[in-house]
Structures are given as structure tokens and as C-alpha cells.
C-alpha positions in Angstrom: 52.7 121.8 117.2 54.6 119.4 115.0 52.9 118.1 111.7 51.5 114.6 111.3 53.7 112.0 109.2 52.7 113.0 105.5 52.4 109.2 104.6 50.4 108.1 107.4 49.0 111.0 109.6 50.5 109.7 112.5 50.8 112.4 114.6 54.1 111.5 116.2 56.2 112.1 113.3 59.6 113.3 114.5 61.5 113.2 111.3 62.4 115.2 108.5 62.1 112.8 105.2 62.5 114.8 101.7 61.1 118.0 103.0 58.1 116.2 104.6 57.4 114.7 108.2 57.5 111.3 108.9 57.1 108.6 111.6 59.1 106.0 112.5 57.3 102.9 110.6 57.3 104.9 107.1 61.0 106.3 107.7 61.9 102.3 108.1 59.7 101.7 104.9 61.1 104.4 102.8 64.5 103.4 102.9 63.4 99.5 102.5 61.1 100.6 100.1 63.9 102.7 98.2 66.5 99.4 98.1 63.6 96.8 96.9 62.9 98.6 93.9 66.5 99.0 93.0 67.3 95.0 93.7 63.8 94.5 91.4 65.9 96.2 88.7 68.7 93.8 89.3 66.4 90.9 89.2 64.8 92.3 85.7 68.6 93.4 84.4 69.9 89.9 85.4 67.1 87.5 84.7 68.3 84.7 82.6 66.5 83.3 79.1 64.3 80.5 79.8 62.8 79.6 83.1 64.2 81.6 86.2 66.9 80.5 87.8 68.0 81.4 91.5 68.7 85.1 92.4 72.6 84.7 93.4 73.7 88.1 94.7 76.7 88.6 96.3 77.2 91.9 98.3 80.5 93.7 99.6 80.3 94.2 103.5 82.9 96.8 105.0 81.1 96.5 108.4 80.3 100.4 108.0 76.2 102.1 108.3 75.2 101.6 104.4 76.6 97.8 103.8 75.1 96.9 107.2 71.8 98.1 105.9 72.4 96.4 102.9 72.8 93.5 104.7 70.0 93.7 106.7 67.8 94.6 103.3 69.4 91.4 101.4 68.3 89.4 104.5 64.8 90.2 104.5 64.8 89.8 101.2 65.6 86.4 101.7 63.6 85.5 104.2 60.0 86.8 102.3 61.1 85.1 98.8 61.9 81.8 101.4 58.5 81.9 102.0 57.3 82.3 98.3 57.0 78.5 97.0 56.5 80.3 93.2 59.3 82.6 93.5 63.1 81.7 92.1 65.1 81.3 95.1 66.8 84.5 96.6 70.5 83.4 97.8 72.9 86.4 99.0 76.0 85.9 99.9 78.0 88.9 102.4 81.8 88.6 101.7 83.9 91.1 104.0 87.7 91.8 102.7 89.8 91.8 105.7 92.3 94.5 105.3 94.3 93.6 108.5 97.8 92.8 107.0 99.1 92.0 110.8 98.1 88.6 110.8 98.6 85.6 108.1 95.5 84.8 105.9 94.7 81.4 107.1 94.8 82.8 111.1 91.6 82.1 112.6 89.5 84.0 115.2 90.5 87.2 113.9 88.8 90.4 114.7 86.9 90.6 111.5 86.1 86.9 111.5 84.3 87.3 115.3 82.7 90.4 114.4 81.3 88.7 110.7 79.8 85.4 113.4 77.7 88.5 115.1 76.2 89.6 111.3 75.7 85.5 110.8 74.0 85.0 113.5 71.7 88.2 113.0 70.9 87.7 109.3 70.5 84.0 109.3 69.3 83.8 105.6 72.3 85.1 104.5 75.6 83.3 103.8 78.9 85.1 105.1 82.3 85.1 104.1 85.8 87.0 105.2 88.8 86.9 102.4 91.8 88.0 103.5 93.2 90.9 101.6 96.5 88.6 100.4 94.3 86.6 97.8 94.9 89.3 95.5 98.3 88.1 94.5 96.5 85.1 93.4 93.4 87.0 91.3 93.6 86.9 87.3 92.2 90.1 86.9 95.5 91.3 88.0 98.8 90.7 85.9 101.4 91.5 88.2 104.8 91.1 86.1 102.9 93.7 83.5 102.5 96.0 86.4 106.4 95.6 86.8 105.9 94.3 90.5 107.8 91.1 91.0 106.0 87.8 91.3 104.4 87.8 94.8 105.9 84.1 95.9 104.6 81.5 97.7 101.4 82.2 99.3 102.7 81.8 103.0 105.2 85.3 101.8 101.9 86.8 100.2 101.1 89.1 103.6 104.4 90.2 104.1 105.3 91.0 100.1 101.6 93.0 100.1 102.7 94.8 103.2 106.3 96.1 101.3 104.2 97.1 98.6 101.3 99.3 100.2 104.9 100.9 102.2 106.4 101.8 99.1 103.1 103.8 97.9 104.2 107.1 98.0 101.1 109.0 99.4 98.2 108.2 102.1 95.6 108.8 99.1 98.0 106.2 96.9 97.4 103.7 99.9 93.8 104.5 100.0 93.3 104.6 96.3 95.0 101.0 95.1 93.4 99.5 98.8 90.1 100.1 97.5 90.7 98.9 93.7 92.1 95.6 95.1 88.8 94.7 97.4 86.8 95.5 94.1 89.2 93.1 92.4 88.6 90.6 95.4 84.9 91.2 95.3 84.8 90.5 91.2 87.0 87.9 91.6 84.5 85.5 93.9 81.5 86.8 92.0 83.0 85.5 88.6 84.7 82.4 90.4 81.3 81.4 91.5 79.0 82.6 89.1 77.2 84.9 90.9 74.4 86.9 88.7 75.4 90.5 90.3 78.1 92.0 92.9 76.1 94.7 95.0 77.7 97.1 96.9 76.0 99.6 99.1 77.0 102.9 98.5 74.7 106.0 99.7 74.0 108.6 97.2 76.3 110.4 99.1 78.9 108.0 99.2 78.7 107.6 95.2 79.1 111.4 94.6 82.2 111.7 96.8 83.3 108.5 95.0 82.9 110.4 91.5 84.8 113.7 92.7 87.5 111.7 94.0 88.3 109.7 90.7 88.1 113.1 88.8 90.6 114.5 91.3 92.6 111.2 91.1 92.9 111.8 87.5 90.2 108.8 86.4 87.1 111.1 85.1 87.0 109.0 82.1 86.3 106.0 84.3 83.4 107.7 86.6 80.4 106.3 84.6 82.0 103.1 85.1 82.7 103.2 88.7 79.3 104.8 90.0 76.5 103.6 87.6 74.1 100.3 87.7 75.3 97.9 85.1 77.7 95.0 83.6 81.4 95.6 84.0 83.7 94.4 81.5 86.8 92.7 83.4 90.0 91.6 82.0 91.5 88.1 82.9 95.1 87.5 82.9 96.6 83.8 82.5 100.4 83.3 82.1 101.4 81.3 78.7 103.2 78.2 79.4 106.9 78.8 77.8 106.3 82.5 77.8 107.4 84.4 80.8 106.0 87.3 81.5 103.7 86.7 78.6 99.7 86.6 79.2 97.0 85.7 77.6 94.1 87.9 78.1 90.6 87.2 78.6 87.1 88.9 79.2 84.2 88.5 81.5 81.2 90.4 82.6 79.8 91.1 85.9 76.8 93.5 86.6 77.6 95.6 89.7 74.5 97.2 91.2 74.2 100.1 94.2 70.8 99.1 95.5 71.3 102.2 98.4 72.0 104.6 95.9 68.5 106.7 96.2 69.5 107.1 99.6 71.6 109.6 101.6 74.0 108.8 104.2 71.9 110.8 106.9 68.8 108.4 106.3 71.0 106.1 106.7 72.4 107.0 110.1 68.8 107.3 111.1 67.7 103.7 109.9 70.1 102.6 112.0 68.8 104.2 114.9 65.3 103.3 113.9 66.3 99.4 114.3 68.9 98.9 116.9 69.3 95.2 116.3 70.8 96.1 113.5 73.1 99.2 114.2 74.2 97.0 117.8 76.3 94.8 115.5 78.4 97.9 113.9 81.9 98.0 115.5 82.3 101.6 117.3 83.8 104.4 115.0 87.4 103.9 115.4 88.6 106.5 112.3 90.0 109.2 113.4 89.3 111.4 110.2 86.8 113.8 111.6 89.8 114.9 114.0 92.5 115.4 111.4 93.3 119.2 110.9 95.8 119.0 108.2 94.0 118.0 105.0 97.5 116.4 104.0 97.2 113.3 106.5 93.5 112.6 104.6 93.4 110.7 101.3 91.3 112.5 98.8 88.7 110.2 99.1 88.3 111.2 102.7 88.1 115.0 102.2 85.4 114.5 99.4 84.1 112.3 102.0 83.6 115.2 104.6 83.0 117.4 102.1 79.6 115.9 100.8 78.7 114.8 104.7 79.1 118.7 105.4 76.6 120.2 102.6 74.1 116.8 102.7 71.5 118.1 105.5 71.3 121.6 103.9 72.1 121.1 100.2 70.9 117.4 99.7 69.7 118.2 96.4 73.3 119.1 95.3 74.7 115.7 96.2 71.5 114.3 94.1 72.4 116.5 91.3 76.1 115.0 91.4 74.7 111.3 90.9 72.0 112.0 88.4 74.9 113.5 86.3 77.5 110.8 86.6 74.3 108.6 85.5 73.8 110.6 82.7 77.2 110.1 81.4 78.1 107.4 78.6 80.3 104.7 79.4 82.7 105.2 76.6 85.5 102.4 75.7 88.6 102.4 74.1 88.9 98.8 73.7 91.8 99.2 76.3 92.0 98.5 80.0 94.1 99.3 83.0 95.9 96.9 84.4 95.6 98.1 87.8 92.3 99.6 88.0 90.5 97.8 85.5 88.9 101.0 84.0 89.4 101.6 79.9 91.6 103.5 79.2 91.6 107.3 77.7 94.9 108.0 76.6 94.5 111.3 75.0 92.9 112.5 78.1 95.4 111.0 80.2 98.4 113.2 78.1 96.2 116.2 78.4 95.7 115.6 82.2 99.6 115.0 82.7 100.7 118.2 80.3 98.2 120.6 82.6 99.8 119.5 85.9 103.0 119.7 84.4 104.1 116.4 84.0 106.4 114.7 81.9 104.4 112.6 80.0 107.0 110.7 77.9 109.1 110.4 81.3 106.0 108.7 82.8 104.9 106.4 79.7 108.7 105.0 80.2 108.5 104.2 83.4 105.3 102.3 83.0 104.7 101.7 79.5 104.5 98.3 79.8 102.5 98.6 82.8 99.6 100.1 80.5 98.2 102.1 83.4 95.8 104.7 83.5 96.8 108.6 84.9 95.4 108.1 88.1 96.9 104.3 88.7 100.4 106.2 87.6 100.2 108.8 90.3 99.0 106.4 93.0 102.0 103.8 92.1 104.8 106.1 91.1 103.5 109.8 92.6 
């Protein structure tokens, strides 16, 4: 005979929630409360001085399980606060980055836009927008000339130039790594341009643990606290100097980044979606072939790490949580210089040591990208 729910004593408690039985209602409430408390922390940390203004949050939407649950939480919060006349307005904007380079940026009725229309209908209290990946050619947080990449040209040529750029990258890991960096740049660019209070990303505990390990494996261990912890993130922007070709004026801006689902496991996200079918039905079918890949050479490092943490989350969820808690204790050391590609703070001594241990010729590597000022991880992704 199964035990009753440890939270409400409901005899129908088929779910295991943190080593205790739970009913469906308590399971859903648990996930919502976890995310709600994190949103409360965002509100406290980003509250302006003086009279409270609107809480304007930009959420990244990948159409995956975690970001879909994040949209549900944000929409529910917006609906709740809209009924409270004494509370500051809660104004979420969900942005999906369309990474399909088979069509132009201005094409209408793309698969991403059609799917986004379904999200817009399901979550009426949230604004939705689709941004094409080719817009990365115009963001100010990337200095293309300093990266040694030719001018991207006119907007109508951005898609083809970007496709050629990805084709030139040396491996599946490089393509996956640079794509993730570009998506982050674009989300930050929209958040800065429109003066949003914070950028919210839907990573679960499991996803943050996988990201931490992947960044270390990619040669960016120094930047792990900046990638996985909540808090302000410094963004360098580059403006061309008139009459000085190839030179840019560097400025700094700040944007808080938070992970409201950082205390929720991936498996808990999946169960939550099963319990809220009206949200789950929005998600596209899983077209990923990663689970069917036999050879790891056909996977990126990020995919390998994701598969690893998927396999250990069930029986060893404490290990996954400890990875995230440990990275949360790491200091956000600032070196004064930032990588021109990923935007993370540079660790020149660590990069040189890492290159030496891997048998790379640090001088030769640096000579090829000295002007680019890249971290070791981005040098590897760009040059192999």
C-alpha cells in the first residue's frame, strides 16, 4: 500500500518528490513555489531606489521543457500581479532565437513563428517575440573586426555569411559552443536595448551542472561562476570610431541574469509537464537524435555532459545538486579584460597553463588571435 502525500496526506500520492511521496497538486505547487521564491529574489535584487517601477523581465524561450515551464510560471505571475492594484506591474517578454539559417531573417510564417503563435495564445499575459540568429551580425557586444572576421556586409547577406562562418568551424563541439554564445549575446542585446530589469534563463539544476562541466571541458573553467550563478553580468560593447578603421570604443553595461528553475531537477520538470497537459502540448516533438548516437565523436561536449547528468540524476540527484551548490560558492573573479567572443572575464595565466598541459604551442596560438583577445575556450572553438 502506497504512503499518503507527506505534504497534505492525500492517499493518492504516486510521485516521489525529494525522497517523499507527493500527490499531483503538491508536486505542481512545489515546482511553482521553488520558481516563485527565485522570482522573489530577482525582484529584491533588481528593485530600483525610490518608488518601485514595473518588473520588466526578459525570458529566453528555446521551446524545450525547462523554458516552457518558465513561461508558464512567468505568465501565472503576470496574471496574479495584474489583479493586485497595489503591486508594481509584472511585464514579462519571452524571446525565442530562431537558429534556422535556411530562410531569411525577414521571412514570415516560419516554423518558429508558427510555434510561437501557439505560446502567445496559451500565455496571454506574456509578450512573445522571435529574433533571427542573423541579428548577431549587428549586436554591439561582438567586435567582428577585432575577431579577425570580415565585415558581415549588408543585412540581406547576413544569413549566408553566418552560414559560411559556422561551416568554417572545426567540430560539432565548436558549432554548438559558438551557437550557445550567440544566443546568449542576442538575449542580452534585446534586454539591454529595451532596458529590461533582468534576463531570466530556464536552466534546471541538471542543466546548470551540465553547463558547468561543459565549460570546464571547453577550457572556460575560470568563467563558470559567471555562467551558472545568479547576479549581475558585465557586458562590453564596441562602437566603431569614425575615421579609425578597425578600432572601437569600448563601453561597459550591466544586466542581471537569473535562473528561476535552478533548484528544480530536469526529471521534476518532465513530471510537472505531464501534470499540466495544456502546457506540455505546446512543445514540439523531440526531434533530437542525441539519444540514438552511438559514437561520442558525433556529439558536442555539451551534449555528452547533458547525457551524463541525465543518467545520474535519478539515483544520485544529490551529486547533481552538489555540483550547482559548489559552483555557487566560487568567486566571480574579474581580470579587467573580457573575451571578445564569449564576453567572459579572461584568465591569461590559466589559459597559458591549460594550453601547455594539452601540448598546444601557446605562442603560435596567441599569434593567430593576439588581436582577437580570446579566452582559451573560444580560441579552441574558433581555430580548433
